[in-house]
C-alpha positions in Angstrom: -50.2 -7.1 -7.2 -49.6 -3.6 -6.1 -49.3 -2.3 -9.6 -52.5 -4.2 -10.7 -54.6 -1.3 -11.9 -51.9 0.2 -14.1 -51.2 -3.1 -15.4 -54.7 -3.9 -16.3 -54.8 -0.6 -18.2 -51.5 -1.4 -19.8 -52.9 -4.8 -21.0 -55.6 -2.7 -23.0 -58.8 -3.1 -21.0 -61.2 -0.4 -21.3 -63.8 0.7 -18.8 -66.2 -2.4 -19.5 -63.4 -5.0 -19.5 -61.5 -3.6 -16.2 -63.4 -5.7 -13.8 -63.1 -9.0 -15.7 -59.5 -8.5 -16.7 -58.6 -7.6 -13.0 -60.3 -10.9 -11.8 -58.3 -13.0 -14.4 -54.9 -11.3 -14.0 -55.2 -11.4 -10.1 -55.7 -15.2 -10.0 -52.9 -15.7 -12.5 -50.5 -13.6 -10.7 -51.2 -15.7 -7.6 -50.5 -18.8 -9.7 -47.3 -17.5 -11.2 -44.8 -19.8 -9.1 -47.0 -22.7 -10.1 -46.7 -22.0 -13.8 -43.0 -21.3 -13.6 -42.4 -24.7 -11.8 -44.6 -26.6 -14.1 -42.8 -25.4 -17.2 -39.3 -26.0 -15.4 -40.4 -29.6 -14.5 -41.6 -30.1 -18.1 -38.1 -29.2 -19.4 -36.4 -31.4 -16.9 -38.4 -34.5 -17.9 -37.8 -33.7 -21.3 -34.1 -33.6 -20.7 -34.3 -37.2 -19.5 -35.4 -38.2 -23.0 -39.0 -38.9 -21.6 -41.0 -37.4 -24.5 -43.9 -39.9 -24.0 -44.0 -38.8 -20.3 -44.1 -35.1 -21.2 -46.9 -35.6 -23.7 -48.9 -37.5 -21.0 -48.4 -34.7 -18.5 -49.4 -32.1 -21.1 -52.4 -34.0 -22.2 -53.5 -34.4 -18.5 -53.2 -30.7 -17.9 -55.3 -30.0 -20.8 -58.1 -32.5 -19.6 -57.7 -31.2 -16.1 -58.1 -27.5 -17.4 -61.4 -28.5 -19.4 -62.9 -30.1 -16.1 -62.0 -27.4 -14.1 -63.3 -24.9 -16.5 -66.8 -26.8 -16.6 -66.8 -26.9 -12.6 -65.7 -23.3 -12.0 -67.5 -21.4 -15.0 -70.7 -23.5 -15.9 -71.4 -25.0 -12.4 -70.1 -22.4 -10.0 -70.4 -19.4 -12.3 -67.1 -17.8 -11.3 -66.6 -16.3 -14.7 -63.2 -15.3 -15.9 -61.7 -15.7 -12.4 -62.9 -19.5 -12.7 -61.2 -19.7 -15.9 -57.8 -18.4 -14.7 -58.2 -20.6 -11.6 -58.6 -23.6 -14.0 -55.4 -22.7 -15.5 -53.6 -22.5 -12.2 -54.9 -25.8 -10.9 -54.3 -27.8 -14.1 -50.6 -26.6 -14.0 -50.6 -27.9 -10.5 -51.7 -31.3 -11.6 -48.7 -31.0 -14.1 -46.3 -30.5 -11.2 -47.5 -33.5 -9.3 -47.2 -35.7 -12.3 -43.7 -34.5 -13.4 -42.5 -34.4 -9.8 -43.6 -37.9 -9.1 -42.1 -39.3 -12.3 -38.6 -37.7 -11.7 -38.8 -39.0 -8.1 -39.3 -42.5 -9.2 -37.7 -42.9 -12.5 -35.0 -40.3 -12.8 -31.2 -41.5 -12.7 -29.7 -38.0 -12.9 -32.1 -35.7 -11.5 -33.3 -35.2 -7.7 -35.7 -32.5 -6.3 -34.4 -32.8 -2.8 -33.8 -29.5 -1.2 -30.1 -30.4 -0.4 -29.2 -30.1 -4.1 -30.4 -26.4 -4.3 -27.6 -24.1 -5.1 -27.1 -20.6 -6.4 -23.4 -21.2 -7.3 -22.0 -19.3 -10.2 -21.2 -22.5 -12.0 -24.8 -23.3 -11.9 -26.4 -19.9 -12.6 -23.9 -18.9 -15.6 -25.0 -21.7 -17.9 -28.7 -21.3 -17.0 -28.7 -17.6 -17.8 -26.4 -17.9 -20.6 -28.5 -20.4 -22.6 -31.9 -18.5 -21.4 -31.2 -15.0 -22.3 -32.2 -15.4 -26.0 -35.4 -17.0 -24.8 -35.9 -14.2 -22.3 -35.4 -11.6 -25.1 -37.8 -13.3 -27.4 -40.4 -13.7 -24.7 -39.9 -10.1 -23.9 -40.5 -9.1 -27.5 -43.7 -11.1 -27.6 -45.1 -9.6 -24.4 -44.5 -6.0 -25.8 -45.9 -7.0 -29.2 -49.1 -8.2 -27.4 -49.3 -5.1 -25.3 -48.8 -2.8 -28.2 -51.4 -4.7 -30.4 -54.1 -5.0 -27.7 -54.0 -1.1 -26.9 -54.0 -0.2 -30.5 -57.0 -2.6 -31.2 -58.9 -1.4 -28.2 -59.0 2.1 -29.8 -61.4 0.6 -32.4 -63.6 -0.9 -30.0 -64.4 -4.4 -28.4 -65.4 -6.0 -31.6 -61.9 -5.6 -33.5 -60.2 -6.5 -29.9 -62.5 -9.7 -29.6 -62.0 -10.7 -33.3 -58.2 -10.4 -32.9 -58.3 -12.6 -29.6 -60.3 -15.3 -31.3 -58.2 -15.3 -34.5 -55.0 -15.6 -32.6 -56.3 -18.7 -30.6 -57.5 -20.4 -33.8 -54.1 -19.7 -35.5 -52.1 -20.9 -32.5 -53.4 -24.5 -33.2 -51.4 -25.1 -36.3 -48.7 -22.9 -35.0 -48.0 -25.1 -31.9 -48.1 -28.2 -34.3 -45.6 -26.6 -36.6 -43.5 -25.5 -33.5 -43.2 -29.0 -32.5 -41.9 -30.0 -36.0 -39.4 -27.3 -36.2 -38.1 -27.9 -32.6 -38.2 -31.7 -32.9 -36.2 -31.7 -36.2 -33.4 -29.7 -34.5 -31.6 -32.6 -32.7 -31.7 -34.6 -36.1 -30.3 -31.7 -38.1 -27.6 -31.0 -35.6 -26.5 -34.7 -35.6 -26.5 -35.1 -39.3 -24.4 -31.8 -39.6 -22.1 -32.8 -37.0 -21.4 -36.3 -38.7 -21.3 -34.8 -42.1 -24.2 -36.6 -43.5 -25.3 -34.2 -46.2 -28.1 -36.7 -47.5 -29.6 -37.1 -44.1 -29.6 -33.4 -43.3 -31.0 -32.5 -46.5 -33.7 -35.2 -46.4 -34.7 -34.1 -42.8 -34.8 -30.5 -43.7 -36.9 -31.3 -46.9 -39.3 -33.4 -44.8 -39.7 -30.7 -42.1 -40.3 -28.0 -44.8 -43.0 -30.2 -46.3 -44.8 -31.0 -43.3 -44.7 -27.3 -42.1 -46.2 -26.3 -45.4 -48.7 -29.2 -45.4 -50.1 -28.5 -42.0 -50.1 -24.7 -42.7 -52.1 -25.1 -45.9 -54.4 -28.0 -44.7 -55.5 -26.1 -41.7 -55.7 -22.6 -43.3 -58.0 -24.0 -46.1 -60.2 -26.0 -43.8 -60.6 -23.1 -41.4 -61.2 -20.4 -44.3 -63.9 -22.8 -45.7 -65.8 -23.3 -42.4 -65.0 -19.8 -41.1 -68.3 -18.9 -39.9 -68.9 -22.3 -38.0 -65.5 -21.7 -36.4 -66.1 -18.2 -35.3 -69.7 -19.0 -34.1 -68.0 -21.6 -31.6 -66.2 -18.7 -30.0 -68.7 -15.7 -30.3 -72.2 -15.0 -31.5 -71.5 -11.4 -32.0 -72.0 -10.6 -35.9 -69.6 -7.7 -35.5 -66.9 -9.9 -34.3 -67.6 -12.4 -37.3 -67.6 -9.6 -39.8 -63.9 -8.5 -39.2 -62.9 -11.8 -37.7 -62.5 -13.4 -41.2 -60.0 -10.7 -42.3 -58.1 -11.0 -39.1 -58.0 -14.7 -39.2 -56.6 -14.8 -42.9 -53.8 -12.4 -41.8 -53.0 -14.5 -38.8 -52.9 -17.7 -40.9 -50.6 -16.1 -43.6 -48.3 -14.9 -40.7 -48.6 -18.3 -39.1 -47.2 -20.1 -42.3 -44.3 -17.6 -42.8 -43.4 -18.0 -39.0 -43.4 -21.9 -39.4 -40.6 -21.5 -42.1 -38.9 -18.9 -40.2 -38.8 -21.3 -37.1 -37.3 -24.0 -39.4 -34.6 -21.8 -40.8 -33.8 -20.8 -37.1 -33.3 -24.6 -36.3 -31.2 -25.0 -39.1 -28.9 -22.1 -38.0 -28.8 -23.4 -34.5 -28.0 -27.0 -35.7 -25.1 -25.8 -37.8 -23.5 -23.5 -35.3 -24.6 -20.2 -37.0 -25.1 -18.2 -33.8 -25.3 -15.0 -35.1 -28.2 -15.8 -37.9 -30.0 -17.6 -35.3 -29.9 -14.7 -32.8 -31.0 -12.2 -35.6 -34.0 -14.6 -36.4 -35.0 -14.6 -32.6 -35.0 -10.9 -32.1 -35.9 -9.5 -35.5 -39.7 -10.2 -35.3 -40.0 -8.1 -32.0 -37.7 -5.3 -33.5 -39.6 -4.9 -36.7 -43.3 -5.5 -35.4 -43.6 -2.5 -33.2 -42.6 0.2 -35.8 -44.7 -1.6 -38.3 -47.8 -1.8 -36.4 -47.5 1.7 -35.3 -47.0 3.1 -38.8 -49.8 0.8 -40.1 -52.2 2.3 -37.7 -51.4 5.7 -38.8 -51.3 5.2 -42.5 -54.1 2.5 -42.9 -56.0 2.5 -39.6 -57.4 -0.9 -38.4 -56.2 -2.7 -41.5 -52.7 -1.6 -40.7 -52.9 -3.2 -37.2 -54.4 -6.4 -38.8 -51.8 -6.9 -41.3 -48.8 -5.6 -39.5 -48.1 -9.3 -38.0 -48.1 -10.8 -41.5 -46.0 -8.1 -43.0 -43.3 -8.5 -40.2 -43.3 -12.4 -40.6 -42.8 -12.0 -44.3 -39.9 -9.6 -43.8 -38.3 -12.0 -41.2 -38.8 -14.8 -43.7 -37.0 -13.0 -46.6 -34.1 -12.0 -44.1 -33.6 -15.5 -43.0 -33.8 -17.0 -46.4 -31.2 -14.4 -47.4 -28.8 -15.3 -44.4 -29.3 -19.1 -45.3 -28.2 -18.5 -49.0 -25.3 -16.5 -47.6 -24.4 -19.4 -45.2 -24.6 -22.3 -47.7 -20.9 -22.5 -48.4 -19.9 -22.4 -44.8 -22.6 -25.1 -44.1 -21.0 -27.2 -46.9 -17.6 -26.9 -45.5 -19.0 -27.7 -42.1 -20.4 -30.9 -43.5 -17.1 -31.7 -45.2 -15.4 -31.7 -41.9 -18.0 -33.9 -40.2 -17.4 -37.1 -38.3 -19.1 -39.4 -36.1 -16.9 -38.0 -33.0 -18.2 -34.5 -33.7 -21.9 -35.5 -34.0 -21.6 -37.1 -30.5 -20.1 -33.7 -29.4 -22.8 -31.7 -30.9 -25.5 -33.7 -29.1 -23.6 -33.3 -25.9 
């Protein structure tokens, strides 16, 4: 909060957007503990194997967010501050639901304060597992900051178009992410057991699903691109550049889906180095790619930078997969039911 004004400038807000961005960021910063707690509780409920309850909680949060948006934006006219408040309160709803479910149904977890501890035996595995996610999230943040600041230099139209296109592309991206993350336990169990047929079948089915979702959504959105963008903005300048931005985002989304599937395969088969390389390569490559693209090609270089980056990462992942096939085959040959249980544990 003390560094709010430099933070807003870093996010890429120009003079006309400073007030609105400040309002939005201020409210979200206040709700950071709520957002963190909601995400943490979601993972705890997921660790109990309660996938349906997690889905119910997330759907309830989405519905609450929409209802709060209507109240705060359309009825009370609180603008972007109301939108941020809706996000915070909808996550508060999630906290209430997940905390209640854990209290009533969990056999292994308790939210009682007496179990709170900062012992090394607790902290070490938490930070050990979380550091890769931390690095990946940090790269995504830096990527967004660089992209926003470069796009802002070309005016509000390109910046708004990128914002809309990213939101549209996130719909299939999150669906694909559910497939690539959801198939991970099956791949790990099949590899641990040495069940080559099941591993191959699961991998093929996941790849077809990723490709099917990406292609179906992309074709549909491109065919109805004007109607889709009109739902977000009536500005013709946004629509004019938005189609190009959306095309680039959708191609990047498809490449990212297969990259995520390769990362899950590496994790499932114990290939730690390739999995880590896949997690950080995007962030490492994107910044020089977008900076050089801006210098050499201007706005077009910014728009297509993510697509180029995702394409390179996919090629790198494919090369590492081809190089790892013999090692994976040897691991399958050593599989057993006992090892499969150890992998899941």
